[in-house]
C-alpha positions, 0 to 999 in steps of 0.5 A, a space after each residue: 500500500 502506498 502511503 500519502 503522508 501528510 494530512 487528512 483534515 487536521 491529522 498530520 502523519 509522519 516519520 514512519 518507522 517499522 519495528 521487528 514485528 512489522 508494525 509501523 509507528 508514526 508520529 501523528 498530530 491533530 488539533 483534536 488530540 492536543 498539542 504536539 504528536 502522539 503515536 499511531 501504530 499500524 499493522 498491515 496484512 502480509 499474507 491475507 486469507 484468500 477471499 476474505 474482504 479487506 477491513 480496518 480494525 481500530 484497537 482502542 487504548 485504555 491509557 495515555 500514550 503507548 506502554 507495551 508493558 502495561 498491566 493489561 497488555 497491548 491490543 495490537 500486539 495481541 492481535 499480531 500474535 494471533 495473526 488476525 491481520 492475515 486471518 481477517 485481511 485487516 489493517 490493525 490500527 492503534 491510535 494513542 492519546 495524550 490523556 486517558 481516552 474516553 472517546 468523547 469530546 471534552 466539553 471544556 478542553 478543546 485539546 481532548 476531542 477524542 471522538 472528533 479525532 477518531 471520526 473526523 481525522 483518523 477514519 478519513 486518513 485511514 480511508 485515504 491511505 490504507 484502502 484497498 477496495 474503498 468498501 472496507 468495514 471499520 471495526 472497533 475493538 476495546 477493553 474496559 473503558 475502551 470497550 465502552 468507548 467502542 460501543 459509544 463511538 458505534 452508537 453515535 457514529 453508525 455511518 462511520 463504524 460498522 461494528 464494535 467488540 467490547 469486553 469487561 466494559 462498564 455497561 451495568 453502571 446505574 449512572 
């Protein structure tokens, strides 16, 4: 896939570096995600299953930044170890955030508009730079509060995201 580095709306993606596991790390800057840059990691399929439609899986983090030693593990790395990118012919996309993400737009802090980042910056950039057919599904994956984020992103943006998988998320809270 040929990448068009630069911006899609307000997202600027630069400085690609691929690690030993085939994951490409980028510096990503968006006015919706605070000043400076965060890390965007992408794992592309290298040997996709025959006949499987191409898709995008967004792995939502529960913490600020990227910590591969986090006590809950790393969603992208877990999917990589299970070969999900090839089994499901998917680009695995793992954004990061400068503060703990809640996948909504903060009412008083314009540097924390994480729903706008996902919907108005990241998805259009992914569509413009990673598409294969232009008909890809956009799937969300989240654990705990990011599971709640996946579900709420899907409910509030049903024309952007096609499905969400969430586990151990606080769906039974009274308020």
